[in-house]
N, CA, C and O atoms as a GROMACS GRO file, in nm:
protein
  344
    1MET      N    1  -2.402  -4.219  -2.981
    1MET     CA    2  -2.293  -4.227  -2.885
    1MET      C    3  -2.184  -4.126  -2.919
    1MET      O    4  -2.128  -4.063  -2.829
    2PHE      N    5  -2.154  -4.112  -3.047
    2PHE     CA    6  -2.051  -4.018  -3.090
    2PHE      C    7  -2.087  -3.875  -3.052
    2PHE      O    8  -2.001  -3.799  -3.008
    3ASN      N    9  -2.215  -3.838  -3.068
    3ASN     CA   10  -2.259  -3.703  -3.034
    3ASN      C   11  -2.245  -3.676  -2.885
    3ASN      O   12  -2.211  -3.564  -2.845
    4LEU      N   13  -2.271  -3.774  -2.804
    4LEU     CA   14  -2.258  -3.759  -2.660
    4LEU      C   15  -2.112  -3.734  -2.623
    4LEU      O   16  -2.084  -3.649  -2.538
    5SER      N   17  -2.020  -3.806  -2.683
    5SER     CA   18  -1.877  -3.786  -2.656
    5SER      C   19  -1.832  -3.648  -2.698
    5SER      O   20  -1.755  -3.582  -2.628
    6LEU      N   21  -1.879  -3.604  -2.813
    6LEU     CA   22  -1.844  -3.471  -2.862
    6LEU      C   23  -1.897  -3.364  -2.768
    6LEU      O   24  -1.828  -3.266  -2.739
    7LEU      N   25  -2.019  -3.382  -2.721
    7LEU     CA   26  -2.079  -3.288  -2.627
    7LEU      C   27  -2.000  -3.285  -2.496
    7LEU      O   28  -1.974  -3.178  -2.442
    8GLN      N   29  -1.962  -3.401  -2.446
    8GLN     CA   30  -1.883  -3.407  -2.323
    8GLN      C   31  -1.749  -3.337  -2.342
    8GLN      O   32  -1.702  -3.266  -2.252
    9PHE      N   33  -1.687  -3.356  -2.458
    9PHE     CA   34  -1.559  -3.292  -2.486
    9PHE      C   35  -1.574  -3.140  -2.486
    9PHE      O   36  -1.490  -3.069  -2.430
   10LYS      N   37  -1.681  -3.089  -2.549
   10LYS     CA   38  -1.705  -2.945  -2.554
   10LYS      C   39  -1.729  -2.889  -2.414
   10LYS      O   40  -1.679  -2.782  -2.380
   11ILE      N   41  -1.805  -2.961  -2.332
   11ILE     CA   42  -1.832  -2.917  -2.195
   11ILE      C   43  -1.701  -2.908  -2.116
   11ILE      O   44  -1.678  -2.811  -2.045
   12VAL      N   45  -1.618  -3.009  -2.129
   12VAL     CA   46  -1.488  -3.008  -2.058
   12VAL      C   47  -1.402  -2.893  -2.107
   12VAL      O   48  -1.338  -2.825  -2.027
   13ASP      N   49  -1.401  -2.870  -2.239
   13ASP     CA   50  -1.322  -2.762  -2.297
   13ASP      C   51  -1.370  -2.625  -2.246
   13ASP      O   52  -1.288  -2.542  -2.208
   14ILE      N   53  -1.500  -2.603  -2.244
   14ILE     CA   54  -1.557  -2.478  -2.194
   14ILE      C   55  -1.524  -2.461  -2.046
   14ILE      O   56  -1.488  -2.352  -2.001
   15SER      N   57  -1.535  -2.569  -1.971
   15SER     CA   58  -1.504  -2.564  -1.828
   15SER      C   59  -1.358  -2.526  -1.805
   15SER      O   60  -1.330  -2.445  -1.716
   16ARG      N   61  -1.266  -2.581  -1.882
   16ARG     CA   62  -1.124  -2.547  -1.868
   16ARG      C   63  -1.099  -2.400  -1.899
   16ARG      O   64  -1.023  -2.333  -1.829
   17LYS      N   65  -1.163  -2.350  -2.005
   17LYS     CA   66  -1.145  -2.209  -2.042
   17LYS      C   67  -1.196  -2.117  -1.932
   17LYS      O   68  -1.131  -2.019  -1.897
   18ASN      N   69  -1.313  -2.148  -1.877
   18ASN     CA   70  -1.369  -2.067  -1.769
   18ASN      C   71  -1.280  -2.072  -1.645
   18ASN      O   72  -1.258  -1.970  -1.580
   19HIS      N   73  -1.228  -2.190  -1.614
   19HIS     CA   74  -1.140  -2.205  -1.499
   19HIS      C   75  -1.013  -2.122  -1.518
   19HIS      O   76  -0.966  -2.058  -1.425
   20SER      N   77  -0.958  -2.124  -1.638
   20SER     CA   78  -0.838  -2.048  -1.669
   20SER      C   79  -0.863  -1.898  -1.653
   20SER      O   80  -0.780  -1.827  -1.597
   21LYS      N   81  -0.977  -1.851  -1.704
   21LYS     CA   82  -1.011  -1.709  -1.690
   21LYS      C   83  -1.028  -1.672  -1.543
   21LYS      O   84  -0.984  -1.565  -1.501
   22LEU      N   85  -1.091  -1.760  -1.466
   22LEU     CA   86  -1.110  -1.735  -1.323
   22LEU      C   87  -0.976  -1.729  -1.251
   22LEU      O   88  -0.956  -1.642  -1.166
   23GLU      N   89  -0.884  -1.820  -1.283
   23GLU     CA   90  -0.752  -1.818  -1.221
   23GLU      C   91  -0.678  -1.688  -1.253
   23GLU      O   92  -0.615  -1.631  -1.165
   24GLU      N   93  -0.686  -1.641  -1.378
   24GLU     CA   94  -0.621  -1.516  -1.416
   24GLU      C   95  -0.679  -1.399  -1.338
   24GLU      O   96  -0.605  -1.312  -1.294
   25LYS      N   97  -0.810  -1.396  -1.322
   25LYS     CA   98  -0.876  -1.288  -1.249
   25LYS      C   99  -0.834  -1.290  -1.102
   25LYS      O  100  -0.801  -1.186  -1.046
   26ILE      N  101  -0.834  -1.407  -1.040
   26ILE     CA  102  -0.795  -1.419  -0.900
   26ILE      C  103  -0.650  -1.376  -0.882
   26ILE      O  104  -0.619  -1.304  -0.787
   27GLU      N  105  -0.561  -1.418  -0.972
   27GLU     CA  106  -0.420  -1.380  -0.964
   27GLU      C  107  -0.404  -1.229  -0.978
   27GLU      O  108  -0.327  -1.168  -0.904
   28SER      N  109  -0.476  -1.170  -1.070
   28SER     CA  110  -0.470  -1.025  -1.091
   28SER      C  111  -0.517  -0.950  -0.967
   28SER      O  112  -0.453  -0.853  -0.925
   29GLU      N  113  -0.628  -0.994  -0.908
   29GLU     CA  114  -0.680  -0.930  -0.787
   29GLU      C  115  -0.584  -0.948  -0.670
   29GLU      O  116  -0.568  -0.856  -0.590
   30LEU      N  117  -0.521  -1.063  -0.660
   30LEU     CA  118  -0.425  -1.088  -0.552
   30LEU      C  119  -0.305  -0.995  -0.565
   30LEU      O  120  -0.262  -0.936  -0.466
   31ILE      N  121  -0.252  -0.982  -0.686
   31ILE     CA  122  -0.137  -0.894  -0.708
   31ILE      C  123  -0.176  -0.750  -0.679
   31ILE      O  124  -0.102  -0.678  -0.613
   32SER      N  125  -0.291  -0.708  -0.728
   32SER     CA  126  -0.338  -0.571  -0.707
   32SER      C  127  -0.355  -0.542  -0.558
   32SER      O  128  -0.313  -0.438  -0.509
   33GLY      N  129  -0.416  -0.635  -0.486
   33GLY     CA  130  -0.434  -0.618  -0.342
   33GLY      C  131  -0.303  -0.616  -0.268
   33GLY      O  132  -0.286  -0.538  -0.174
   34SER      N  133  -0.209  -0.699  -0.309
   34SER     CA  134  -0.078  -0.702  -0.245
   34SER      C  135  -0.004  -0.572  -0.265
   34SER      O  136   0.060  -0.520  -0.174
   35ILE      N  137  -0.012  -0.517  -0.387
   35ILE     CA  138   0.055  -0.390  -0.416
   35ILE      C  139  -0.008  -0.279  -0.333
   35ILE      O  140   0.063  -0.195  -0.278
   36THR      N  141  -0.139  -0.277  -0.324
   36THR     CA  142  -0.208  -0.175  -0.245
   36THR      C  143  -0.166  -0.183  -0.099
   36THR      O  144  -0.138  -0.080  -0.037
   37ASN      N  145  -0.162  -0.303  -0.044
   37ASN     CA  146  -0.119  -0.321   0.096
   37ASN      C  147   0.025  -0.278   0.115
   37ASN      O  148   0.058  -0.215   0.215
   38CYS      N  149   0.111  -0.312   0.021
   38CYS     CA  150   0.252  -0.275   0.029
   38CYS      C  151   0.267  -0.123   0.030
   38CYS      O  152   0.343  -0.069   0.111
   39ILE      N  153   0.196  -0.055  -0.059
   39ILE     CA  154   0.203   0.091  -0.065
   39ILE      C  155   0.153   0.152   0.066
   39ILE      O  156   0.212   0.247   0.116
   40LYS      N  157   0.044   0.098   0.121
   40LYS     CA  158  -0.008   0.149   0.248
   40LYS      C  159   0.093   0.129   0.360
   40LYS      O  160   0.113   0.219   0.442
   41ASN      N  161   0.157   0.012   0.364
   41ASN     CA  162   0.258  -0.013   0.467
   41ASN      C  163   0.377   0.080   0.453
   41ASN      O  164   0.429   0.131   0.553
   42ILE      N  165   0.421   0.104   0.330
   42ILE     CA  166   0.532   0.198   0.308
   42ILE      C  167   0.492   0.337   0.355
   42ILE      O  168   0.570   0.404   0.422
   43ASP      N  169   0.371   0.380   0.320
   43ASP     CA  170   0.324   0.512   0.361
   43ASP      C  171   0.318   0.524   0.513
   43ASP      O  172   0.359   0.625   0.569
   44ASP      N  173   0.267   0.420   0.580
   44ASP     CA  174   0.262   0.421   0.727
   44ASP      C  175   0.402   0.430   0.787
   44ASP      O  176   0.423   0.503   0.884
   45ASN      N  177   0.497   0.356   0.730
   45ASN     CA  178   0.634   0.360   0.781
   45ASN      C  179   0.699   0.496   0.758
   45ASN      O  180   0.772   0.545   0.845
   46ILE      N  181   0.674   0.557   0.644
   46ILE     CA  182   0.727   0.691   0.618
   46ILE      C  183   0.670   0.790   0.719
   46ILE      O  184   0.742   0.874   0.772
   47ASP      N  185   0.540   0.780   0.746
   47ASP     CA  186   0.479   0.868   0.846
   47ASP      C  187   0.544   0.850   0.983
   47ASP      O  188   0.569   0.949   1.053
   48ARG      N  189   0.571   0.726   1.022
   48ARG     CA  190   0.638   0.701   1.151
   48ARG      C  191   0.779   0.761   1.153
   48ARG      O  192   0.821   0.819   1.253
   49LEU      N  193   0.850   0.746   1.042
   49LEU     CA  194   0.985   0.804   1.034
   49LEU      C  195   0.980   0.956   1.044
   49LEU      O  196   1.062   1.015   1.114
   50ILE      N  197   0.886   1.017   0.976
   50ILE     CA  198   0.872   1.163   0.983
   50ILE      C  199   0.842   1.205   1.126
   50ILE      O  200   0.899   1.303   1.175
   51ASP      N  201   0.754   1.132   1.195
   51ASP     CA  202   0.723   1.164   1.335
   51ASP      C  203   0.848   1.154   1.422
   51ASP      O  204   0.872   1.241   1.506
   52LYS      N  205   0.926   1.049   1.403
   52LYS     CA  206   1.047   1.030   1.485
   52LYS      C  207   1.151   1.139   1.455
   52LYS      O  208   1.212   1.193   1.547
   53ILE      N  209   1.170   1.171   1.327
   53ILE     CA  210   1.264   1.278   1.291
   53ILE      C  211   1.220   1.410   1.352
   53ILE      O  212   1.302   1.484   1.406
   54THR      N  213   1.091   1.439   1.345
   54THR     CA  214   1.039   1.563   1.404
   54THR      C  215   1.062   1.566   1.554
   54THR      O  216   1.103   1.667   1.610
   55GLU      N  217   1.035   1.454   1.619
   55GLU     CA  218   1.056   1.444   1.764
   55GLU      C  219   1.202   1.471   1.800
   55GLU      O  220   1.231   1.545   1.893
   56MET      N  221   1.293   1.410   1.725
   56MET     CA  222   1.436   1.428   1.753
   56MET      C  223   1.482   1.571   1.722
   56MET      O  224   1.563   1.627   1.796
   57GLN      N  225   1.431   1.630   1.613
   57GLN     CA  226   1.466   1.769   1.583
   57GLN      C  227   1.414   1.863   1.691
   57GLN      O  228   1.482   1.959   1.728
   58ASN      N  229   1.296   1.836   1.741
   58ASN     CA  230   1.240   1.918   1.848
   58ASN      C  231   1.324   1.907   1.975
   58ASN      O  232   1.342   2.006   2.047
   59GLU      N  233   1.376   1.789   2.004
   59GLU     CA  234   1.465   1.773   2.120
   59GLU      C  235   1.591   1.856   2.103
   59GLU      O  236   1.634   1.924   2.196
   60VAL      N  237   1.651   1.850   1.984
   60VAL     CA  238   1.772   1.928   1.957
   60VAL      C  239   1.742   2.077   1.967
   60VAL      O  240   1.819   2.152   2.027
   61ASN      N  241   1.630   2.120   1.910
   61ASN     CA  242   1.593   2.262   1.915
   61ASN      C  243   1.579   2.310   2.059
   61ASN      O  244   1.622   2.420   2.092
   62SER      N  245   1.519   2.228   2.143
   62SER     CA  246   1.494   2.272   2.280
   62SER      C  247   1.620   2.278   2.365
   62SER      O  248   1.620   2.337   2.473
   63LEU      N  249   1.728   2.218   2.318
   63LEU     CA  250   1.854   2.221   2.394
   63LEU      C  251   1.930   2.352   2.376
   63LEU      O  252   2.003   2.393   2.466
   64GLY      N  253   1.915   2.418   2.261
   64GLY     CA  254   2.006   2.528   2.236
   64GLY      C  255   1.948   2.661   2.201
   64GLY      O  256   2.023   2.748   2.156
   65SER      N  257   1.820   2.685   2.218
   65SER     CA  258   1.766   2.811   2.169
   65SER      C  259   1.657   2.864   2.261
   65SER      O  260   1.580   2.788   2.320
   66THR      N  261   1.654   2.996   2.270
   66THR     CA  262   1.546   3.057   2.348
   66THR      C  263   1.415   3.059   2.270
   66THR      O  264   1.307   3.076   2.328
   67LEU      N  265   1.424   3.042   2.139
   67LEU     CA  266   1.305   3.038   2.055
   67LEU      C  267   1.263   2.894   2.023
   67LEU      O  268   1.197   2.869   1.922
   68SER      N  269   1.302   2.802   2.108
   68SER     CA  270   1.279   2.660   2.079
   68SER      C  271   1.131   2.625   2.066
   68SER      O  272   1.096   2.540   1.985
   69VAL      N  273   1.044   2.690   2.142
   69VAL     CA  274   0.901   2.660   2.133
   69VAL      C  275   0.850   2.692   1.993
   69VAL      O  276   0.774   2.615   1.935
   70LEU      N  277   0.890   2.808   1.940
   70LEU     CA  278   0.849   2.847   1.806
   70LEU      C  279   0.910   2.755   1.701
   70LEU      O  280   0.842   2.714   1.607
   71GLU      N  281   1.039   2.723   1.716
   71GLU     CA  282   1.105   2.632   1.622
   71GLU      C  283   1.037   2.495   1.621
   71GLU      O  284   1.016   2.436   1.515
   72ASN      N  285   1.003   2.446   1.739
   72ASN     CA  286   0.937   2.316   1.748
   72ASN      C  287   0.798   2.319   1.682
   72ASN      O  288   0.760   2.223   1.615
   73ALA      N  289   0.725   2.428   1.701
   73ALA     CA  290   0.593   2.440   1.639
   73ALA      C  291   0.605   2.442   1.487
   73ALA      O  292   0.529   2.374   1.418
   74ILE      N  293   0.700   2.519   1.435
   74ILE     CA  294   0.722   2.525   1.291
   74ILE      C  295   0.764   2.388   1.238
   74ILE      O  296   0.715   2.344   1.134
   75ASN      N  297   0.852   2.322   1.310
   75ASN     CA  298   0.900   2.189   1.270
   75ASN      C  299   0.784   2.089   1.267
   75ASN      O  300   0.775   2.008   1.174
   76SER      N  301   0.698   2.093   1.366
   76SER     CA  302   0.584   2.001   1.371
   76SER      C  303   0.485   2.029   1.257
   76SER      O  304   0.430   1.935   1.199
   77ILE      N  305   0.462   2.155   1.227
   77ILE     CA  306   0.373   2.190   1.116
   77ILE      C  307   0.431   2.142   0.984
   77ILE      O  308   0.360   2.087   0.900
   78ALA      N  309   0.561   2.164   0.964
   78ALA     CA  310   0.627   2.119   0.841
   78ALA      C  311   0.617   1.967   0.827
   78ALA      O  312   0.594   1.916   0.717
   79ALA      N  313   0.633   1.895   0.937
   79ALA     CA  314   0.624   1.748   0.933
   79ALA      C  315   0.482   1.705   0.898
   79ALA      O  316   0.463   1.610   0.821
   80ALA      N  317   0.382   1.772   0.954
   80ALA     CA  318   0.242   1.736   0.925
   80ALA      C  319   0.211   1.758   0.777
   80ALA      O  320   0.143   1.677   0.715
   81ILE      N  321   0.262   1.867   0.721
   81ILE     CA  322   0.242   1.894   0.578
   81ILE      C  323   0.312   1.788   0.494
   81ILE      O  324   0.256   1.740   0.396
   82GLU      N  325   0.433   1.751   0.533
   82GLU     CA  326   0.507   1.648   0.459
   82GLU      C  327   0.432   1.515   0.460
   82GLU      O  328   0.427   1.446   0.358
   83LYS      N  329   0.374   1.480   0.574
   83LYS     CA  330   0.300   1.354   0.583
   83LYS      C  331   0.174   1.357   0.497
   83LYS      O  332   0.133   1.254   0.443
   84LEU      N  333   0.112   1.472   0.484
   84LEU     CA  334  -0.008   1.483   0.401
   84LEU      C  335   0.024   1.470   0.253
   84LEU      O  336  -0.060   1.426   0.174
   85THR      N  337   0.145   1.509   0.215
   85THR     CA  338   0.180   1.510   0.072
   85THR      C  339   0.255   1.387   0.027
   85THR      O  340   0.285   1.376  -0.092
   86ASN      N  341   0.288   1.294   0.115
   86ASN     CA  342   0.361   1.175   0.067
   86ASN      C  343   0.266   1.067   0.024
   86ASN      O  344   0.310   0.960  -0.019
   0.00000   0.00000   0.00000
């Protein structure tokens, strides 16, 4: 009877250790996934801001210059490069 109790105790102990390791792994994966999603959302928002800034700069350029088409093209290219490097 004593051996059976000892065996049951060891099984419970091993089960707790495995459960603890599993919880740590799940928590780590959750944090890692959350950080990845957060970074992607930040990157998407920065891209949207760059697009809006470019759009507004192009509007300003077209109001006051005869070379506005060229300025707008340069501005759009610069914005595309900025979005690729952020």
